[in-house]
C-alpha positions in Angstrom: -25.1 2.0 72.8 -24.8 5.5 71.5 -27.6 7.3 69.6 -25.4 7.5 66.5 -24.7 3.7 66.6 -28.3 2.8 67.0 -29.2 5.1 64.1 -26.5 3.4 61.9 -27.8 0.0 62.8 -31.3 1.0 61.9 -30.1 2.4 58.6 -28.4 -0.9 57.9 -31.6 -2.8 58.8 -33.5 -0.6 56.4 -30.9 -1.1 53.6 -31.1 -4.9 54.1 -34.9 -5.1 54.1 -36.1 -2.2 51.9 -36.7 -4.3 48.8 -38.6 -7.0 50.7 -40.7 -4.2 52.2 -41.2 -2.6 48.7 -42.4 -6.0 47.4 -45.1 -6.0 50.0 -46.4 -2.6 48.9 -44.8 0.7 48.0 -46.9 2.5 50.6 -45.1 0.5 53.3 -41.7 1.4 51.7 -42.5 5.1 51.8 -43.9 5.0 55.4 -40.8 3.3 56.8 -38.4 5.4 54.7 -40.1 8.6 55.9 -40.2 7.5 59.5 -36.5 6.7 59.4 -35.7 10.1 57.9 -37.7 11.9 60.6 -36.5 9.8 63.6 -34.2 11.7 66.0 -34.3 9.7 69.2 -33.8 6.0 70.1 -37.5 5.8 70.8 -38.4 7.0 67.3 -35.8 4.6 65.8 -37.4 1.8 67.8 -40.7 2.7 66.2 -39.0 2.2 62.8 -37.6 -1.2 63.9 -41.0 -2.3 65.1 -42.7 -1.0 61.9 -40.1 -2.8 59.8 -40.5 -6.1 61.7 -44.3 -5.9 61.4 -44.3 -5.1 57.7 -42.1 -8.1 56.9 -44.9 -10.3 58.1 -47.3 -9.0 55.4 -47.9 -10.9 52.1 -46.2 -9.8 48.9 -48.3 -8.0 46.4 -48.1 -8.2 42.6 -47.9 -4.4 42.2 -45.2 -4.2 45.0 -43.3 -7.1 43.4 -43.3 -5.5 40.0 -42.1 -2.2 41.4 -39.3 -4.0 43.4 -38.1 -6.0 40.4 -38.0 -2.8 38.3 -36.0 -1.1 40.9 -33.6 -4.0 41.3 -33.2 -4.2 37.5 -31.8 -0.7 37.7 -28.6 -2.3 39.1 -28.1 -4.3 35.9 -29.6 -2.2 33.1 -26.4 -0.5 32.0 -24.4 -3.7 32.0 -26.8 -6.4 31.0 -27.3 -7.5 27.4 -30.6 -6.8 25.6 -31.3 -10.6 25.7 -30.9 -10.6 29.5 -33.2 -7.6 29.7 -35.8 -9.3 27.5 -35.6 -12.5 29.5 -36.0 -10.6 32.8 -38.9 -8.5 31.6 -40.7 -11.5 30.0 -40.3 -13.6 33.2 -41.5 -10.8 35.3 -44.6 -10.2 33.1 -45.3 -14.0 33.0 -45.0 -14.5 36.7 -47.0 -11.4 37.5 -49.8 -11.9 35.0 -53.2 -10.6 36.2 -54.8 -14.0 36.1 -52.4 -16.0 38.3 -52.0 -15.6 42.1 -48.5 -14.7 43.3 -47.0 -17.8 44.8 -43.8 -18.7 46.8 -42.7 -20.5 43.6 -43.0 -17.2 41.6 -41.0 -15.4 44.2 -38.3 -18.1 44.3 -38.0 -17.9 40.5 -37.4 -14.1 40.8 -34.7 -14.7 43.4 -33.0 -17.3 41.2 -33.1 -14.9 38.2 -31.6 -12.1 40.3 -28.9 -14.4 41.7 -28.0 -15.4 38.2 -27.7 -11.8 37.2 -25.7 -11.1 40.3 -23.1 -13.8 39.4 -22.5 -12.0 36.1 -22.9 -8.4 37.5 -22.1 -8.4 41.2 -23.6 -5.9 43.5 -22.7 -6.1 47.2 -25.7 -4.0 48.0 -28.2 -6.3 46.4 -26.5 -9.4 47.7 -27.1 -8.1 51.3 -30.8 -7.7 50.6 -33.2 -9.9 52.6 -35.2 -10.3 49.3 -32.2 -12.0 47.7 -31.0 -13.7 50.8 -34.2 -14.7 52.8 -32.4 -17.5 54.6 -30.6 -14.9 56.7 -32.4 -13.2 59.6 -34.1 -9.9 58.7 -32.3 -8.2 61.6 -28.8 -9.5 60.9 -26.4 -6.8 59.8 -22.7 -6.2 59.7 -21.7 -4.0 62.6 -18.1 -3.1 63.4 -16.8 -5.8 61.0 -18.9 -8.6 62.6 -22.4 -10.0 62.2 -24.9 -8.6 64.7 -28.5 -9.5 65.4 -30.2 -6.2 66.2 -32.9 -6.4 68.8 -35.4 -4.2 70.7 -33.0 -4.4 73.7 -30.4 -2.5 71.7 -32.9 0.4 71.3 -34.1 0.2 74.9 -30.5 0.2 76.1 -29.7 3.2 73.9 -32.8 5.2 75.1 -31.7 4.7 78.8 -28.6 6.7 78.2 
């Protein structure tokens, strides 16, 4: 696999997972984004792959979740009604109140709300997100018009060339 292709696959992995990473903490989002920006070789891209995989195992944080939802809201803000905005903000504030722990139920409610908005205001980019579609594998991306599972072997094969 060429260096250019492994870079493209890594960028697609990042695009698919960046909101899930952000919901685990903005510092993780910045670290992976900066590492990808600086990566030149297949070995450096493998580091990004490993960092991404590891970060996805971390728990969500309230602060990270709020930041993520605010970013995702940006895809709807110019098209959504003021009632939809009020509903989204109220739900976010209720689910992320300081007193209650963040639960899988809260996260599922956010997903359902986003999916509802996406039915009215489609965004292919958000629909590909692992945050919106957690049932798909984190390393599953479209590559050359077909679905591909990106693995460490892809990076190792690329670095051997």
